[in-house]
C-alpha positions in Angstrom: -0.1 0.0 0.0 1.5 3.3 -1.1 0.9 6.7 0.4 0.3 9.7 -1.7 2.7 12.5 -0.7 1.6 16.1 -1.3 3.3 19.4 -0.7 1.7 21.8 1.8 -0.3 23.4 -1.1 -1.9 20.0 -1.9 0.0 19.2 -5.1 1.0 15.6 -5.5 4.7 15.0 -5.2 5.3 11.2 -5.1 4.0 7.7 -4.1 5.9 6.6 -1.0 5.9 3.5 1.1 4.2 3.3 4.6 7.6 3.1 6.1 8.8 6.2 4.3 5.6 8.0 5.6 6.3 6.8 9.1 9.7 8.5 9.0 8.0 11.8 8.0 5.4 11.3 10.9 8.2 10.6 13.4 10.0 13.7 12.5 6.9 15.8 12.8 6.9 16.5 9.1 3.2 15.8 8.4 1.2 19.1 8.0 -2.2 17.5 7.4 -3.7 14.2 6.3 -6.7 13.0 4.4 -8.6 9.7 4.7 -8.8 7.2 7.5 -5.6 5.5 8.7 -4.8 2.5 6.6 -1.7 1.2 8.2 -0.5 1.0 11.8 3.3 0.7 12.5 4.2 -0.3 15.9 7.6 0.4 17.5 9.4 -0.3 20.8 8.1 -0.2 24.4 8.8 3.1 26.3 10.5 2.3 29.6 8.9 5.1 31.5 5.3 4.4 30.5 5.4 0.9 29.4 3.4 1.8 26.3 4.3 0.7 22.8 4.8 3.5 20.3 2.6 3.4 17.2 2.1 5.5 14.1 -1.1 5.5 12.1 -0.4 6.1 8.4 -3.0 7.9 6.4 -3.5 7.3 2.6 -2.7 11.0 1.8 -0.2 13.1 3.7 0.9 16.7 3.1 4.6 17.2 4.1 5.4 20.2 6.2 8.5 22.2 4.9 8.4 20.4 1.6 9.3 22.6 -1.4 6.1 23.2 -3.4 6.1 20.8 -6.3 7.0 22.2 -9.6 6.1 19.0 -11.3 2.8 20.4 -12.3 4.6 22.7 -14.8 6.5 19.8 -16.4 5.3 17.3 -19.0 5.1 13.8 -17.3 7.5 11.2 -18.6 6.1 9.1 -21.5 6.0 5.3 -21.0 4.1 2.6 -22.7 2.1 1.5 -19.6 1.0 5.2 -18.9 0.3 5.7 -22.6 -1.8 2.5 -22.9 -3.6 3.5 -19.6 -4.3 7.0 -20.8 -5.9 5.5 -24.0 -7.7 2.9 -22.0 -6.0 0.1 -24.0 -8.1 1.0 -27.0 -6.5 1.1 -30.4 -6.8 4.6 -32.0 -7.5 3.2 -35.4 -9.8 0.1 -35.1 -11.3 0.9 -31.7 -10.6 -2.6 -30.3 -9.6 -3.1 -26.7 -6.5 -5.1 -26.3 -4.2 -6.6 -23.7 -0.9 -4.9 -22.9 1.2 -7.3 -24.9 -0.9 -6.8 -28.0 -0.4 -3.0 -28.1 2.2 -0.8 -29.5 3.2 2.9 -29.1 2.2 4.4 -32.5 3.7 7.7 -33.7 1.2 9.6 -35.6 4.0 11.3 -37.5 6.7 8.5 -37.8 10.0 9.3 -36.1 11.8 8.5 -39.3 9.8 11.4 -40.9 10.6 14.0 -38.1 8.0 13.0 -35.6 8.9 13.2 -32.0 8.4 10.7 -29.1 5.9 12.8 -27.2 2.6 12.6 -25.6 1.0 14.7 -28.5 2.5 12.5 -31.2 1.8 9.1 -29.7 -1.3 7.0 -29.4 -2.1 3.4 -28.6 -2.4 1.0 -31.5 -2.8 -2.8 -31.9 0.0 -4.5 -33.6 -2.1 -5.2 -36.7 -3.0 -1.5 -37.2 0.5 -0.3 -36.4 1.8 -2.7 -39.1 -0.8 -1.7 -41.6 0.0 2.0 -41.1 3.8 1.4 -41.4 6.0 4.4 -42.0 3.1 6.6 -43.4 0.9 9.4 -42.0 -2.6 8.3 -41.1 -4.1 10.0 -44.1 -1.6 8.4 -46.5 -2.6 5.0 -45.0 -6.3 5.9 -45.2 -6.6 5.4 -41.5 -8.3 7.9 -39.3 -7.8 8.5 -35.5 -10.8 7.6 -33.4 -9.5 9.8 -30.6 -6.8 12.5 -30.1 -3.7 12.4 -28.1 -3.2 14.8 -25.1 -0.6 15.5 -22.4 -1.8 14.2 -19.0 -1.9 16.6 -16.0 0.1 15.9 -12.9 -3.0 14.4 -11.2 -3.6 12.1 -14.2 0.0 11.1 -14.3 -0.2 10.0 -10.6 -3.1 7.8 -11.6 -1.5 6.5 -14.8 1.5 5.1 -12.9 -0.4 1.9 -12.4 -0.4 1.6 -8.7 -3.2 0.1 -6.5 -4.9 3.4 -5.6 -7.2 3.5 -2.6 -10.6 5.2 -2.8 -9.6 8.3 -0.8 -6.5 8.7 -3.0 -8.5 8.2 -6.2 -11.2 10.7 -5.1 -8.5 13.2 -4.3 -6.6 12.7 -7.6 -9.7 12.7 -9.8 -10.7 16.1 -8.3 -7.7 17.5 -10.0 -8.2 15.8 -13.3 -9.9 17.9 -16.1 -13.5 16.8 -16.9 -12.4 16.2 -20.5 -9.9 13.5 -19.5 -10.6 9.9 -20.6 -9.9 8.9 -17.0 -13.4 10.1 -16.0 -15.1 7.8 -18.6 
C-alpha cells in the first residue's frame, strides 16, 4: 500500500511506502492528512510508561516544509504503460480493446519522418493496425484516428503510474483531473 505524498499546497509529489511515511510522521513532518488511517506501524516499548509506540499512516499526507512541487509545470515522462492506460487500452485506429502485450506505441508522424516521441504524437495502436500504417501518415494509409492524443496533467500522471490506488486517493486525484480526461469515462 503506497501513500500519496503532497506538498503543503496539496500538489501531488510522489508515491511513498508506509515506512517512508512513518519517518515523516516521526520527524513531525506531516502538515495534514486525508482519509482514515490505513496502516499502523508499531515500535518499541517506552521504559517510563510501558506503552508501545505506534504510528497511524493515512493514505494521503501533506509534508510540512516540503518545497512546493514544480512537477505540475512539467510534462510527465512518457512510457508505454502510462500511454496505454491514458488511452484505456483501445487502439486509436480500429477501436478494439487489447491486452498490454498486444499493443504498441504508435507515432502519428513517424519518427523517421521527423515526428517526436511525445504525448502529443503518440497514441495506442494494436499490432495489426500499427503494421498496416507502417511508415506513413494516417491520411496516407487511409486510417483515421478515433481519438486525439493529449498530455496528462500531474494528477492524471499519478493515476496512470499503475499503482493500486485506494478510494480516498483516487477521489483526491480525480478532483484535479480535467473533466475532459478519458480517466473520467
